[in-house]
N, C-alpha and C positions, 0 to 999 in steps of 0.2 A: 705154514703159510696161513694167512687170514682168509676165512671164507665168509662172505656176507650172508646175512639171513635172507630167507625168501622174500621178506617184506622189502628189503633194500634192493633186491634185484629188479624190481619192477621198473619199467622204462617210464620216462616223463610223457611219452605219447600214449601210453595205455590209459584207458578210462579208470577213474577211481573205483574202488570197491563199493558195492551197494550200501554198506554200513557207513562209509564216509559221506555219501550223498545225503543220507537222512540226518546226519549230525550237523551238516553245514547248510542245510536248506533254510531260507527265511532270514529275518532280521532279529537281532537280540533286542531286548527291551531298552537297553541303553541307547542303541542306535536309533530306535524309534523316538525316544524322548529327546535325543539331541536334534533330530530332524524337526520335530514339533517346536522345539525351543527356537531354532533358527527361523522357522516360518513365522512364529509369533512375534519375534523381534522385528522381522522384516515388515510384517503387516502393521505393527505399532508405529514404525518409522514412517511408512507411507501414509498412515492415517494422520499423523502429526503434520506432515507436509501439506496434506490436503486441507486440514483445518486452518493452517496458516495462510494458505492461498485464498481460502474463502473469506477469512477476516480481511486480508489485504484488498481483495476486490471490493468488499463492502466499503472500506475506507476510501478507495479511489472513486467509487460511485458517489459517495457522500460529498467528496471534494468537488467533483464535477457539477453536482447540483448546486453547491454553494457558489462556484465560479459562474455558472449560468445565471444565478439569481443576481449576483453583482453586475454582470454584463447587462442584464435587463434593467436594473435600477439605474445604471450609468446612462443607458440609452434613453431612459425616461426623464432624466434631469432636464430642467429648463436650460435654455442657452445661457452663455456666460454673462450676458448683460442683465438678465432677470433672475440670477441666482443669488439671493441675499445670504448674508452670513447667518449662521444658526444651525439648527439640527432638524433633519427630516427623518421620520421613522415610518415603518410600515411592515406589512407581511405579504409575501409573495410565494405561492406554492408551498405553504407551510413553513417557509423559512423567514425568520424575523430579520429585518435589515435596518440599518441606520446610516445616515450620511451627515457628517459634521463638517461645516464650512466655517473656516476662520481665516483671518488675515495671516499671511506668511510672515513669520518673525525671524529675520536673518539680516545680518549686516552685509552680506555678500550681494545684495541687490544693486544692480547698476543704477546710479542716481539719474542718469539721462533717461533710461528706460522707465524709471519710476514715475516720470512726468506723464507718461502715456499709459503705462500698464501697471496694474496692481496685482501682485501674485496672491493667490489664496491657497491654503492647504485644504485639500479635500480628503477626508478620512471616511472610507466606506467599510462597513462591517456587516457580515451576514452570519446568522447562527441557526443551525439546524435544531430540530426538536430533540435530537439525541445529545446536543450540547457542543458539537463541533463548531469552531468559529473560524471564519476566514476574514482577515483584516487586510485592507489595501489602503495605502496612503499615496497621494499624488499631489501635484501642484497644477493649478489652473490659472492662466492669466486672464484678467478682466480689464477691459479698456475703461479708463477713467472717463467719467461723464464730462463732456465739453472738450475732450482732447481730440486733436486732429490727427 
């Protein structure tokens, strides 16, 4: 009959021998390197996301400044009766701006309305010192002189 060796007779509930504890204590070099690699990759990914967020918020801030510049320029335009065709330019809060006013060129203008109103194309542009540009094009109706 088969007789197990004394080593195999040990129960699973018995504590391991002192020599087994010393041999399995701590981490191996491979385990430490694997943990450091995972930590480094995680930190690099987080850093990349943070850099992208910072760049994105800078672009949004720049866009908001350009929008506010165009709003201020539009609010400062003369009323429609005294706004002649041509180009207006200037600088506001470090942002260069221009407004181009030209007659609206389109065959879709209602001929009856054209007797009273003249459509104009208003093109407003603002440019930041960094080079970002915001371009807005709209149409404004101007009452013809002498029209009732």
